[in-house]
C-alpha positions in Angstrom: 25.4 -15.3 -35.6 23.6 -16.4 -38.8 24.5 -14.3 -41.8 21.3 -15.3 -43.7 19.0 -13.8 -41.1 18.3 -10.1 -41.4 18.7 -8.5 -38.0 17.0 -5.2 -38.7 13.3 -5.3 -37.9 10.9 -3.9 -40.4 7.8 -2.0 -39.6 4.5 -3.4 -40.8 1.2 -1.6 -40.4 -1.3 -3.0 -37.9 -3.9 -5.2 -39.4 -7.1 -3.5 -40.4 -10.6 -4.7 -41.2 -9.7 -5.0 -44.9 -6.6 -7.0 -44.3 -8.3 -9.4 -41.9 -11.8 -10.1 -43.1 -12.2 -13.0 -40.7 -12.2 -10.5 -37.7 -14.9 -8.1 -39.1 -17.9 -7.5 -36.9 -21.1 -9.3 -37.8 -23.0 -6.0 -37.2 -21.3 -3.3 -39.3 -23.9 -0.7 -38.2 -23.1 -0.8 -34.5 -22.0 2.5 -33.0 -18.4 3.0 -32.3 -17.2 2.6 -28.7 -17.4 5.7 -26.5 -14.4 8.0 -26.4 -12.1 8.1 -23.4 -13.7 11.4 -22.1 -17.1 9.8 -22.1 -15.9 7.3 -19.6 -15.2 10.0 -16.9 -18.1 10.2 -14.6 -19.8 13.6 -14.7 -19.3 14.1 -11.0 -15.5 14.0 -11.5 -15.3 17.0 -13.9 -15.6 19.6 -11.1 -12.7 18.3 -9.0 -10.7 17.9 -12.2 -11.3 21.5 -13.2 -10.6 22.7 -9.7 -7.4 20.8 -9.6 -6.4 22.4 -12.9 -7.1 25.8 -11.6 -5.1 25.1 -8.4 -2.2 23.9 -10.6 -2.3 27.2 -12.6 -2.3 29.2 -9.3 0.7 27.1 -8.1 2.6 27.7 -11.3 1.8 31.4 -11.1 3.1 31.6 -7.5 6.2 29.6 -8.2 7.2 31.3 -11.5 5.4 34.7 -11.9 5.0 36.0 -8.3 8.7 36.6 -7.7 8.9 38.4 -11.1 6.0 40.6 -10.1 7.7 41.4 -6.8 10.9 42.3 -8.6 9.2 44.5 -11.4 9.4 48.2 -10.7 6.3 50.0 -9.4 6.0 52.2 -12.5 5.5 49.0 -14.6 2.9 47.5 -12.3 5.1 45.5 -9.9 6.1 45.9 -6.3 9.8 47.0 -6.9 11.2 44.8 -4.1 14.8 43.8 -3.8 16.1 40.2 -3.9 16.4 40.3 -0.1 12.8 41.5 0.4 11.5 38.8 -2.1 13.4 36.1 -0.1 11.9 37.3 3.2 8.4 37.5 1.6 8.7 33.9 0.2 10.2 32.6 3.5 7.3 34.2 5.5 4.8 32.6 3.2 6.5 29.2 3.6 6.4 29.6 7.4 2.7 30.4 7.4 2.1 27.4 5.1 4.0 25.1 7.5 2.0 26.3 10.5 -1.2 25.8 8.6 -0.2 22.3 7.3 0.9 21.0 10.6 -1.3 22.8 13.2 -4.5 24.0 11.6 -5.2 21.6 8.7 -5.5 18.4 10.8 -8.2 20.1 12.9 -10.0 21.4 9.9 -9.9 18.1 8.1 -11.4 16.3 11.1 -14.4 18.6 11.1 -15.0 19.1 7.4 -15.9 16.2 5.0 -13.4 15.6 2.2 -15.8 16.4 -0.6 -16.3 19.9 0.9 -12.8 20.5 2.1 -11.1 21.0 -1.3 -13.8 23.3 -2.9 -14.0 25.3 0.4 -10.3 25.8 0.4 -10.4 26.9 -3.3 -13.0 29.5 -2.4 -10.9 30.9 0.5 -7.8 31.0 -1.8 -9.8 32.8 -4.5 -11.0 35.4 -2.0 -7.5 36.0 -0.6 -5.6 36.2 -4.0 -6.9 39.7 -4.8 -5.2 40.9 -1.5 -1.9 40.6 -3.3 -3.0 43.1 -5.9 -4.2 45.5 -3.1 -0.7 45.3 -1.5 0.7 46.5 -4.8 -1.4 49.7 -4.6 -0.1 50.6 -1.1 2.3 53.6 -1.1 6.0 52.7 -1.1 7.8 52.9 2.3 10.9 54.9 1.6 
């Protein structure tokens, strides 16, 4: 260990055009490089937005759906007990497993990949309001 050497590193700002004139561009009027968003092909924006909406729906299902099932009917929920919520989520998981392992392979063979995801999103969007209609059914007492 050398006592004359300072072991603590000091921060220095990165070099700029003013501090390094030898690295300045010859053409100062050139436009700046395009932003990162400009590099995304226009055809990619629709799948990106659909994926974001699918992520929001997944977050809703994982976090908000059980709370909606638990909320009393007079406050807009379904008023289910914890046992009923568990049965509901388990039944949904079973349906998802059957779809994933039995139906999806056949559907994916017949449908091209670029149409499969948007088509699935449209079906999901059509089925989601069904949950709201279930909430309007009279309570079975």
